C-alpha positions as CSV (number, residue, x, y, z in Angstrom):
1,X,-62.0,-74.8,-6.2
2,X,-61.4,-77.6,-8.6
3,X,-59.9,-75.3,-11.2
4,X,-56.8,-74.9,-9.1
5,X,-53.6,-76.7,-10.0
6,X,-52.2,-79.4,-7.6
7,X,-49.6,-77.0,-6.3
8,X,-52.2,-74.3,-5.7
9,X,-54.3,-76.8,-3.9
10,X,-51.4,-77.7,-1.6
11,X,-50.9,-74.1,-0.8
12,X,-54.6,-73.8,0.1
13,X,-54.4,-76.9,2.3
14,X,-51.6,-75.4,4.3
15,X,-53.5,-72.1,4.6
16,X,-56.6,-73.9,5.7
17,X,-54.8,-75.8,8.4
18,X,-52.5,-72.9,9.6
19,X,-53.9,-69.6,8.3
20,X,-51.5,-67.7,10.6
21,X,-48.4,-68.8,8.6
22,X,-46.5,-66.3,6.6
23,X,-45.5,-67.0,3.0
24,X,-42.1,-68.1,4.3
25,X,-43.8,-70.5,6.7
26,X,-46.0,-71.9,4.0
27,X,-43.0,-72.3,1.8
28,X,-41.1,-74.1,4.6
29,X,-44.0,-76.5,5.1
30,X,-44.1,-77.3,1.3
31,X,-40.3,-77.2,0.6
32,X,-40.6,-74.2,-1.8
33,X,-39.5,-70.6,-1.6
34,X,-41.7,-67.8,-0.4
35,X,-41.5,-66.3,-3.9
36,X,-43.1,-69.5,-5.2
37,X,-45.8,-69.3,-2.6
38,X,-46.4,-65.7,-3.6
39,X,-46.7,-66.8,-7.3
40,X,-49.2,-69.5,-6.4
41,X,-51.2,-67.2,-4.1
42,X,-51.5,-64.6,-6.9
43,X,-52.8,-67.3,-9.3
44,X,-55.3,-68.5,-6.6
45,X,-56.5,-64.9,-6.0
46,X,-57.0,-64.4,-9.8
47,X,-58.9,-67.7,-10.1
48,X,-61.1,-67.3,-7.0
49,X,-61.6,-63.5,-6.9
50,X,-60.3,-63.5,-3.3
51,X,-57.6,-61.0,-2.7
52,X,-56.0,-61.8,0.6
53,X,-54.9,-64.8,2.6
54,X,-57.3,-64.1,5.5
55,X,-60.3,-64.1,3.2
56,X,-59.0,-67.2,1.4
57,X,-58.6,-69.1,4.8
58,X,-62.2,-68.1,5.8
59,X,-63.5,-69.2,2.4
60,X,-61.7,-72.5,2.6
61,X,-63.1,-73.2,6.1
62,X,-66.6,-72.5,4.9
63,X,-66.4,-74.7,1.9
64,X,-64.9,-77.7,3.7
65,X,-67.5,-80.0,5.4
66,X,-66.7,-80.7,9.1
């Protein structure tokens, strides 16, 4: 996922750590609005071919070594 912007990567980090958070919750953690989170998620989905937050969280947990 190196093609993501730094902001998109931050959104992914929050989703990976707390996949249950809503867009408002993610925004609260990052100090941005839920509309901005939605914008970043749409860009992430376009770039990765993943189309929902649950699938994104699963993909992130698979791609990160433990």
